[in-house]
C-alpha positions in Angstrom: -18.4 -2.8 -13.8 -14.7 -3.8 -15.6 -13.1 -2.0 -12.1 -11.1 0.9 -13.6 -11.5 4.0 -11.4 -12.2 7.1 -12.8 -11.6 10.8 -10.9 -13.0 14.3 -12.1 -11.6 17.8 -11.0 -13.2 20.9 -13.3 -11.0 23.9 -13.1 -11.1 27.3 -14.1 -7.4 27.7 -14.8 -7.9 27.6 -18.8 -10.9 27.5 -20.3 -9.9 25.4 -23.5 -7.8 22.4 -21.6 -9.0 19.4 -20.2 -5.4 17.0 -19.1 -5.9 13.2 -18.9 -3.8 10.9 -17.4 -4.8 7.0 -17.3 -1.8 5.2 -15.2 -1.1 1.5 -13.7 1.8 -0.3 -11.3 3.8 -2.3 -13.2 6.5 -1.2 -15.8 9.8 -1.7 -17.3 11.4 -3.8 -14.0 8.3 -6.5 -14.2 10.3 -8.2 -17.6 12.9 -10.7 -17.3 16.7 -10.2 -18.8 15.2 -12.6 -21.9 12.1 -10.4 -22.6 13.9 -6.9 -21.9 14.6 -6.4 -24.9 11.2 -7.3 -26.5 9.3 -4.8 -23.8 11.8 -2.0 -24.5 10.7 -2.0 -28.3 6.8 -2.5 -27.4 6.1 0.9 -27.5 8.4 2.2 -30.5 7.0 -0.9 -32.8 2.9 -0.2 -31.7 3.7 3.9 -32.2 5.2 3.6 -35.3 2.7 1.2 -36.8 -0.1 2.2 -35.1 -1.5 1.8 -31.6 -5.0 2.8 -31.7 -5.7 0.6 -34.5 -5.2 2.7 -37.6 -1.8 4.0 -39.1 -0.2 6.8 -37.6 -0.9 8.7 -41.0 -4.7 7.3 -41.7 -5.5 8.4 -37.5 -3.8 12.0 -37.9 -6.4 12.9 -40.9 -8.8 11.1 -38.9 -7.8 13.6 -36.2 -7.8 17.0 -38.4 -9.6 19.7 -37.1 -9.7 18.2 -33.4 -7.5 19.4 -30.6 -6.8 15.6 -29.0 -3.4 14.0 -28.2 -3.2 10.8 -26.5 0.6 9.0 -26.2 1.3 6.0 -23.8 4.2 4.8 -23.1 5.8 2.0 -20.0 8.3 3.3 -17.5 10.6 2.1 -15.1 7.5 0.9 -12.7 4.5 2.1 -14.2 2.5 2.7 -17.3 0.7 5.4 -18.0 -1.2 7.1 -21.1 -1.5 10.9 -21.3 -3.5 13.0 -23.1 -4.2 16.6 -23.5 -7.8 17.6 -25.3 -10.3 20.8 -26.0 -13.2 20.7 -23.6 -15.1 20.0 -26.9 -12.6 17.1 -28.0 -13.0 14.9 -24.8 -14.7 12.6 -26.6 -12.4 12.0 -29.0 -9.6 11.4 -26.6 -12.1 8.8 -24.7 -12.5 7.2 -27.9 -8.6 6.4 -28.0 -8.4 5.3 -25.0 -11.0 2.3 -25.4 -9.2 1.7 -29.3 -6.0 1.7 -27.2 -7.0 -1.3 -24.9 -9.5 -3.1 -27.2 -7.3 -3.5 -30.4 -4.3 -5.9 -31.4 -1.4 -4.0 -32.7 -0.1 -7.2 -34.1 -2.2 -6.5 -36.3 -0.2 -3.6 -37.9 2.6 -5.3 -38.3 2.9 -5.0 -42.0 6.9 -6.8 -43.3 7.5 -3.7 -45.4 6.6 -1.2 -43.0 8.1 -3.4 -39.9 11.3 -3.1 -41.7 11.6 0.8 -42.2 10.9 1.0 -38.5 13.7 -1.3 -37.6 16.0 0.5 -40.2 15.2 3.7 -38.6 16.0 2.6 -34.7 19.3 1.4 -36.2 20.2 4.5 -37.8 19.2 6.5 -34.2 21.6 4.0 -33.0 24.1 4.6 -35.4 23.5 8.5 -34.7 23.9 8.3 -30.9 27.0 6.4 -31.7 28.2 9.6 -33.4 26.8 11.9 -31.0 29.9 12.5 -27.8 26.9 13.4 -25.5 24.8 10.4 -25.9 27.8 8.2 -25.8 28.7 10.3 -22.9 25.3 9.9 -21.0 24.7 6.7 -22.1 28.2 5.8 -20.1 27.5 8.0 -16.6 24.4 6.2 -17.0 25.7 2.3 -17.1 28.3 3.3 -14.4 26.2 5.1 -12.0 23.5 2.8 -11.8 25.3 -1.0 -11.3 26.1 -1.8 -14.7 22.6 -3.7 -15.1 21.1 -5.1 -18.3 18.3 -2.3 -17.8 21.2 0.9 -18.1 23.2 -0.9 -20.7 23.5 0.9 -23.6 21.6 -0.3 -27.1 24.0 -1.9 -29.6 22.6 -1.5 -33.6 22.6 -5.5 -33.2 20.3 -5.2 -30.4 17.1 -3.9 -33.0 17.8 -7.4 -34.8 17.6 -9.5 -31.8 14.3 -7.9 -30.6 11.4 -10.1 -31.8 8.1 -8.1 -33.3 5.7 -10.4 -32.3 6.3 -10.1 -28.9 6.9 -6.6 -28.6 3.5 -6.1 -29.8 2.8 -9.2 -27.4 4.1 -6.6 -24.5 2.5 -3.8 -25.5 -1.1 -5.5 -25.5 -0.9 -7.4 -22.5 0.4 -3.9 -20.5 -2.7 -2.2 -21.7 -5.4 -4.7 -21.7 -7.0 -5.0 -18.1 -8.7 -1.8 -17.0 -9.2 -2.9 -13.5 -5.3 -2.2 -13.3 -5.9 1.5 -14.4 -6.3 5.1 -12.6 -8.2 7.6 -14.7 -7.9 10.9 -14.0 -9.5 14.4 -16.0 -8.1 17.9 -15.2 -10.0 21.1 -16.2 -12.5 23.1 -18.1 -15.7 20.9 -18.4 -18.8 19.9 -17.9 -19.0 17.0 -15.3 -22.9 16.0 -16.2 -21.6 15.6 -20.2 -18.5 13.8 -19.0 -19.6 11.1 -17.1 -22.1 9.4 -20.0 -18.9 9.4 -21.9 -17.0 7.5 -19.3 -19.5 4.9 -18.5 -19.8 4.4 -22.8 -15.9 4.3 -23.6 -14.2 3.2 -20.3 -17.0 1.4 -18.6 -17.6 -0.7 -22.0 -13.9 -2.0 -22.2 -13.9 -5.3 -21.4 -11.7 -7.3 -18.9 -8.8 -9.7 -21.0 -10.2 -13.2 -21.1 -6.8 -14.7 -19.2 -6.9 -12.1 -15.9 -3.2 -10.5 -15.2 -2.0 -11.3 -11.8 -2.1 -8.0 -10.0 0.6 -6.0 -9.4 0.1 -4.8 -5.5 4.0 -4.4 -5.0 6.1 -3.5 -8.2 9.5 -5.4 -8.8 12.7 -3.3 -8.0 15.3 -2.4 -10.6 18.6 -4.3 -9.5 20.8 -1.2 -9.4 23.7 -1.0 -6.8 25.8 2.5 -6.8 29.3 1.3 -7.2 31.0 0.4 -3.8 34.0 2.4 -4.5 35.1 5.1 -6.7 35.4 4.7 -10.3 37.0 7.1 -12.6 36.2 6.7 -16.5 37.9 8.6 -19.5 36.1 9.2 -22.7 38.4 10.6 -25.9 36.0 10.9 -28.4 35.8 13.0 -32.0 34.7 16.7 -32.3 34.2 19.4 -34.2 34.9 22.2 -31.8 37.3 21.5 -28.9 35.4 20.8 -25.7 34.9 18.6 -22.2 33.1 17.8 -20.2 32.9 15.9 -16.6 30.6 14.8 -14.1 30.9 13.5 -10.4 27.9 11.3 -8.9 27.1 10.8 -5.5 25.3 7.8 -3.9 21.9 9.5 -1.4 19.9 7.3 1.1 17.5 8.6 2.8 16.5 6.5 6.0 12.6 5.0 6.1 11.3 6.4 9.3 8.6 3.3 8.5 11.1 1.1 8.5 11.2 -1.5 11.2 14.6 -2.6 12.0 13.5 -5.6 14.0 11.0 -6.9 11.9 13.3 -6.4 9.0 10.2 -5.0 6.9 7.8 -1.9 7.3 4.6 -3.4 9.3 2.3 -0.1 7.7 2.9 3.1 5.9 2.1 6.1 7.6 1.7 9.7 6.7 4.1 11.0 9.2 6.6 8.6 7.5 5.8 9.2 4.1 5.5 13.5 5.3 9.4 13.0 6.3 10.4 11.2 3.6 9.2 13.5 1.1 11.1 16.7 3.4 14.3 14.7 2.7 13.9 14.2 -1.0 13.0 18.4 -1.7 15.8 19.5 1.4 18.2 16.7 -1.3 16.7 18.7 -4.3 17.5 22.3 -2.5 20.4 21.4 -1.6 21.4 20.8 -5.5 20.7 23.7 -6.6 23.1 25.6 -3.9 25.9 23.5 -4.8 24.5 24.1 -8.4 24.5 28.0 -7.6 28.3 27.7 -5.4 30.3 26.2 -8.3 29.1 28.4 -10.8 30.4 31.4 -8.5 33.3 30.1 -8.0 34.5 28.2 -10.9 33.3 30.3 -13.8 32.8 33.8 -12.5 35.8 34.1 -9.8 38.2 31.5 -11.7 37.3 31.2 -15.3 37.3 27.5 -15.6 34.4 26.2 -16.8 31.3 26.9 -19.2 28.5 25.7 -17.8 27.5 23.8 -14.2 24.6 21.8 -13.3 23.9 19.8 -10.1 20.4 17.7 -9.6 18.8 15.2 -7.8 17.1 11.9 -8.7 15.7 9.2 -7.6 14.6 7.9 -11.0 15.7 4.1 -10.3 13.9 3.9 -6.8 10.0 3.4 -7.0 8.5 5.9 -5.0 6.2 3.3 -3.9 9.3 1.0 -2.9 9.2 0.3 1.2 13.0 -0.7 1.7 15.3 0.7 4.5 16.2 3.4 2.9 15.2 5.2 -0.8 17.9 5.3 -3.0 19.0 8.2 -5.1 21.6 10.0 -6.4 22.8 13.8 -6.5 25.0 14.4 -9.9 27.3 17.7 -10.4 28.0 18.4 -14.5 30.5 20.7 -15.8 31.3 21.9 -19.5 34.8 23.8 -20.2 
């Protein structure tokens, strides 16, 4: 009745596990620059103060003796809840999903507890600033993905610029409309027993009072790979002498379904999607070959490095984005 879609698959892989995933389109890319910090901290505030209507420590006591874990997160292009329960605790997991969609996390805002959360976040940023690996990785991310506000490293002052009430509003909005979400259950369960639970706990989630615009196509993150070569040296204090290096190359896979005359994708075809998937896998395999060859030469033959890794990423490209190309990158890392 509320538009939420549910898919179930019973398996006998493990007789004591049921995996749950609840997901919807639309994530951080839909948020404007002015609201970015509020949205970025929405999950943190909700999880620390209590996203299921109870404080985390109280919920822990309530769930004592049950094997049921649920975690909600908002990614770049999707919102989702991942769960892992035993077959006997599926009902508890579905109850948590119901509470997640019907509770108001702003009710959990207590000034003293919020202040403790903010101080923890400030300290976490200070700790990252003292960690050479964190500084190194954040700098690479910011340079590779076009120096956008989404890839900019967080500063201590950003924590106090975030508005907790707006962060709570973002979280409530992200998990408010059941019609946007699809729920998938896979594992060892009796479908006949689970179906009434789904109707009771998921079917009873009310639609929001103010309907949200339906997201049919997500907004792409405005990242652009640097047009030319960029060299950046970082020097940070180290306990032991060590250095790291990274080389990143762009990947642009032509979209077979893209019509160059119409400048759009008239229709997504199975053949086109299969071709894109094949090219992505070839990039992954090529990265694996690069890693093995470099490791054989630079470490075992010449003894110049300690470790070497190469990987392909399409993290900033929405999987459903249908432009002229599918964009990604190949990153090679060395330590010596």
